[in-house]
C-alpha positions in Angstrom: -32.0 10.6 -44.0 -35.0 10.2 -46.2 -37.4 7.2 -45.9 -37.7 5.0 -48.9 -40.8 5.2 -51.1 -41.5 2.6 -53.8 -43.7 3.8 -56.7 -44.9 1.1 -59.1 -46.6 1.8 -62.4 -48.5 -1.1 -63.9 -49.7 -1.0 -67.5 -53.0 -1.9 -69.1 -51.8 -5.2 -70.5 -51.1 -6.5 -67.0 -54.3 -5.0 -65.6 -56.3 -6.9 -68.2 -54.7 -10.3 -67.2 -56.2 -11.3 -63.9 -53.4 -13.9 -63.3 -50.6 -11.4 -63.9 -52.4 -8.7 -61.9 -52.9 -11.0 -59.0 -49.2 -12.0 -59.0 -48.1 -8.3 -59.3 -50.3 -7.2 -56.4 -49.1 -10.1 -54.3 -45.5 -9.0 -54.9 -46.5 -5.3 -54.4 -48.0 -6.2 -51.0 -44.7 -7.7 -49.9 -42.7 -4.6 -50.6 -41.6 -3.2 -47.3 -42.2 0.3 -46.2 -44.0 3.2 -48.0 -45.4 2.6 -51.4 -47.7 4.0 -54.1 -49.3 2.4 -57.2 -50.1 4.1 -60.5 -52.1 2.0 -63.1 -53.2 2.2 -66.7 -56.2 0.6 -68.3 -56.4 1.6 -71.9 -57.3 -1.8 -73.3 -60.3 -2.1 -70.9 -61.4 1.4 -71.9 -61.3 0.5 -75.6 -63.4 -2.6 -74.9 -66.0 -0.7 -73.0 -66.1 2.1 -75.6 -66.7 -0.5 -78.3 -69.5 -2.1 -76.3 -71.1 1.3 -76.0 -70.7 2.0 -79.7 -68.1 4.7 -79.2 -65.1 4.8 -81.6 -61.6 4.6 -80.2 -59.1 6.6 -82.2 -55.4 6.5 -81.5 -52.7 8.7 -83.1 -49.0 7.8 -82.5 -50.1 5.5 -79.7 -52.0 8.2 -77.9 -55.8 8.2 -77.4 -57.9 11.0 -78.8 -60.3 11.9 -76.0 -63.5 13.6 -77.0 -66.4 14.2 -74.6 -67.9 10.7 -75.0 -64.5 9.0 -74.6 -63.8 11.2 -71.6 -66.9 9.7 -69.9 -65.7 6.2 -70.8 -62.1 6.6 -69.4 -63.4 8.3 -66.3 -65.7 5.4 -65.6 -63.1 2.8 -66.5 -59.9 4.2 -65.0 -61.4 6.0 -62.0 -64.1 3.4 -61.3 -63.9 -0.2 -62.7 -60.1 -0.6 -62.8 -59.1 1.5 -59.9 -61.6 0.1 -57.4 -60.9 -3.5 -58.5 -57.2 -2.9 -57.7 -58.1 -1.3 -54.4 -60.3 -4.2 -53.4 -57.6 -6.7 -54.3 -55.1 -4.8 -52.2 -57.5 -4.7 -49.3 -57.6 -8.5 -49.5 -53.8 -8.4 -49.0 -54.3 -6.2 -45.9 -52.9 -3.2 -47.7 -55.0 -0.1 -46.7 -55.3 1.3 -50.2 -57.1 4.4 -51.3 -58.1 5.0 -55.0 -57.4 8.4 -56.4 -57.7 10.5 -59.5 -55.7 13.7 -59.8 -58.9 15.6 -58.9 -59.2 14.0 -55.5 -57.7 16.3 -52.9 -56.4 18.3 -55.9 -53.3 16.1 -55.9 -52.5 16.4 -59.6 -53.4 19.4 -61.7 -53.1 19.5 -65.5 -53.8 21.7 -68.4 -55.5 20.6 -71.6 -52.9 19.8 -74.2 -53.1 22.2 -77.2 -53.1 20.8 -80.7 -49.6 19.4 -81.5 -47.6 18.3 -84.5 -47.3 14.5 -84.7 -45.3 12.1 -86.7 -46.9 11.2 -90.1 -48.9 8.0 -90.0 -50.6 7.0 -93.3 -52.6 4.2 -91.6 -54.1 6.7 -89.2 -54.6 9.3 -91.9 -51.9 11.7 -90.5 -49.9 13.6 -93.1 -46.5 15.2 -92.8 -46.7 18.4 -90.8 -50.3 17.8 -89.6 -51.3 18.9 -86.1 -53.8 16.9 -84.0 -56.2 18.0 -81.2 -56.1 15.2 -78.7 -59.2 16.6 -76.9 -59.5 16.2 -73.2 -56.0 15.0 -72.6 -54.0 16.5 -69.8 -50.3 17.5 -69.4 -49.3 17.6 -65.8 -48.6 21.0 -64.2 -48.3 20.1 -60.5 -48.3 17.2 -58.2 -49.0 18.0 -54.5 -46.4 15.9 -52.8 -47.4 17.2 -49.3 -51.0 15.9 -49.6 -49.8 12.5 -50.9 -47.3 12.3 -48.1 -50.1 12.9 -45.6 -51.8 9.8 -46.8 -48.6 7.8 -47.0 -47.5 8.7 -43.5 -51.0 7.7 -42.2 -50.3 4.2 -43.4 -52.4 4.6 -46.6 -51.3 3.3 -50.0 -52.5 5.6 -52.8 -53.7 3.9 -56.0 -53.6 6.5 -58.7 -55.6 6.2 -61.9 -54.5 8.0 -65.1 -56.9 10.9 -64.7 -56.2 14.5 -63.7 -58.2 17.7 -63.8 -57.8 21.2 -65.0 -59.0 23.1 -61.9 -62.0 24.4 -63.9 -64.3 21.5 -63.5 -63.1 19.1 -66.2 -61.4 15.7 -65.9 -58.5 15.0 -68.2 -57.2 11.8 -69.6 -53.5 11.6 -68.7 -50.7 9.2 -69.7 -50.0 6.8 -66.8 -46.3 6.6 -67.4 -46.2 10.4 -67.3 -48.2 10.5 -64.1 -45.9 8.0 -62.4 -42.8 10.0 -63.4 -44.2 13.3 -62.3 -45.4 11.9 -59.0 -42.0 10.3 -58.4 -40.3 13.7 -59.2 -42.5 15.6 -56.8 -42.2 13.0 -54.0 -38.4 12.9 -54.4 -38.2 16.1 -52.4 -39.6 14.1 -49.4 -38.5 10.5 -49.9 -35.7 8.4 -51.4 -37.9 7.3 -54.3 -37.6 4.0 -56.3 -39.8 4.0 -59.4 -40.6 0.8 -61.2 -42.3 0.6 -64.6 -43.9 -2.9 -64.9 -45.0 -4.2 -68.3 -45.1 -7.5 -70.3 -41.3 -7.6 -71.2 -38.3 -8.4 -69.1 -36.9 -4.9 -69.7 -35.9 -2.7 -72.6 -34.8 -5.2 -75.3 -32.0 -4.7 -77.9 -33.8 -7.3 -80.1 -37.6 -7.3 -79.8 -37.7 -11.0 -80.9 -35.3 -12.1 -78.1 -36.9 -11.9 -74.6 -33.4 -12.3 -73.1 -31.8 -9.4 -74.9 -32.4 -7.0 -72.0 -30.3 -3.8 -72.0 -28.9 -3.6 -68.4 -28.6 0.2 -68.1 -29.6 3.2 -70.2 -28.5 6.8 -69.7 -29.3 9.9 -71.8 -26.4 9.3 -74.3 -27.4 5.6 -74.7 -31.1 6.6 -75.2 -30.3 9.1 -78.0 -28.1 6.5 -79.7 -30.8 3.7 -79.5 -33.5 6.0 -80.8 -31.3 7.1 -83.7 -30.6 3.5 -84.7 -34.1 2.2 -84.2 -33.4 -0.1 -81.2 -35.8 2.0 -79.1 -39.0 3.0 -80.9 -42.7 3.5 -80.6 -44.3 3.6 -77.1 -41.0 2.8 -75.4 -39.6 6.2 -76.4 -41.9 8.3 -74.1 -41.6 5.6 -71.3 -37.8 6.0 -71.2 -38.0 9.8 -71.7 -40.2 9.9 -68.5 -37.8 7.7 -66.7 -34.8 9.8 -67.7 -36.5 13.0 -66.6 -37.2 11.3 -63.3 -33.6 10.4 -62.5 -32.4 13.8 -63.7 -34.9 15.4 -61.3 -33.6 13.5 -58.3 -35.5 10.2 -58.2 -33.1 7.7 -56.7 -33.7 4.7 -59.0 -35.8 3.9 -62.0 -36.3 0.3 -63.3 -38.2 -1.0 -66.3 -39.0 -4.6 -65.8 -41.5 -7.5 -66.2 -44.6 -7.4 -64.0 -43.6 -10.9 -62.6 -40.2 -9.6 -61.6 -41.2 -6.8 -59.3 -39.3 -8.2 -56.3 -36.2 -9.3 -58.2 -33.1 -7.4 -59.4 -34.0 -7.7 -63.1 -34.8 -5.4 -65.9 -33.3 -2.2 -67.3 -32.0 0.5 -64.9 -32.3 4.0 -66.1 -29.2 5.9 -65.1 -28.3 9.6 -64.8 -24.5 8.7 -65.1 
């Protein structure tokens, strides 16, 4: 019988709010057994870039990462945000270790080629246009064995949204994707529970009604909700990552509010 492993992904909005972050990490520390944390930090990166006079450009909710922006996200994600979370967890007597994908070669990616994106007049994107996102990584491999060595030694990995290409370059990588890919790889070794924490109670059927949480979503539901516009924007790739995770053998995936980590609330992503 596999041991249980809880993987928690916390987004940049929660990371930016010290009160929410403190509550989440207090709850995370109380989760029994093996665990791993994946964090974002995009809002902090934007603020630091602005202070340095570096323009932040987003297309369809994704950050374009040129050489200067890569330096910023490496500093912010792998340094400022990651080590702040590690220090807070140490205060909870959680023996945490901050990692990027380059550390121990745990997550290898390739640089994303130019891709067609949805038109966006506000962002200057026309129908059929392709965009080069720069130093953005798409995950190729997660080394579950190396992560397991840390976990079985009583260490809690804290993974920042940075990978590498094996050729000497860091790559900015979506944190939701990293959480999903890490969960899929570790599902071969553990009974994995993956929790996506953000500022809402779950996936909402009405964005103006905080209590309109959709209890469960499977692939058929997802396709229907996307078609009728109930699920849109950044929630689409989040749920796509979650569906891919349960389809690949992850035991349970939940999307919930950061303050509800220990409760039975939120939206369960189902493979049924």
